[in-house]
C-alpha positions as CSV (number, residue, x, y, z in Angstrom):
1,M,38.2,39.1,0.9
2,D,35.8,41.8,1.0
3,N,36.6,45.5,1.6
4,W,36.4,45.6,5.4
5,L,38.7,48.4,6.4
6,E,37.0,51.8,5.5
7,S,39.0,53.9,7.9
8,L,41.4,54.0,10.7
9,K,39.4,56.7,12.2
10,T,37.6,55.8,15.5
11,N,35.6,57.7,18.0
12,T,37.4,56.5,21.1
13,A,40.5,54.8,22.3
14,Q,38.6,51.7,23.1
15,E,37.4,51.5,19.6
16,G,40.8,52.0,18.4
17,F,42.1,49.3,20.3
18,E,39.4,46.9,19.1
19,L,40.4,48.0,15.6
20,A,43.9,47.2,16.3
21,I,42.9,43.6,17.4
22,K,41.0,43.3,14.2
23,L,43.9,44.4,12.2
24,S,46.1,41.9,13.9
25,R,43.5,39.0,13.3
26,M,43.0,40.0,9.7
27,G,46.7,40.1,9.1
28,V,46.9,36.4,10.2
29,K,44.0,35.5,8.0
30,Y,45.6,37.0,4.9
31,T,48.9,35.3,5.8
32,Q,47.3,31.9,6.3
33,P,43.9,31.8,4.4
34,D,43.4,28.1,5.0
35,M,41.2,28.0,8.0
36,D,41.9,24.4,8.9
37,V,45.8,25.1,8.9
38,L,45.1,28.4,10.8
39,K,43.0,26.7,13.6
40,A,45.6,23.8,13.9
41,G,48.1,26.3,14.5
42,R,46.4,27.8,17.6
43,K,47.3,24.6,19.5
44,Q,51.0,25.5,19.2
45,Y,50.8,28.9,20.5
46,A,48.0,28.7,23.0
47,D,50.3,27.5,25.8
48,D,53.5,29.2,24.8
49,P,53.9,32.5,26.7
50,A,56.4,33.8,24.3
51,L,54.2,33.6,21.3
52,L,51.4,35.0,23.2
53,I,53.5,38.0,24.0
54,N,54.4,38.2,20.4
55,S,50.9,38.4,19.4
56,S,50.3,41.3,21.9
57,Q,53.3,43.2,20.5
58,V,51.5,42.9,17.0
59,V,48.5,44.4,18.5
60,A,50.4,47.1,20.3
61,I,52.0,48.1,17.0
62,H,48.8,48.4,15.2
63,F,47.2,50.3,18.2
64,Q,50.1,52.8,17.8
65,T,49.2,53.3,14.1
66,V,45.5,53.7,14.9
67,A,46.3,56.1,17.7
68,K,48.4,58.3,15.4
69,A,45.7,58.3,12.7
70,N,43.2,59.5,15.4
71,N,45.6,62.3,16.8
72,Y,45.6,60.3,19.9
73,W,41.9,61.2,20.5
74,T,42.9,64.6,21.6
75,S,41.3,67.9,20.2
76,D,43.5,70.9,19.4
């Protein structure tokens, strides 16, 4: 894979949240690099509320990391 993550720094919380989603998605791609297998697995979790909530939790954890890296977008 190419070097896509240059920094955790973002200008806004919205950009930070979008980065958190990208981190989550890239984590899945690194874990399952076979795109056919990856896409086939979507059918299993698309209708499972517990699995969808789990994916939201992963995004939230990444967002916490990005927010901390950006000093929660506050200026001192």
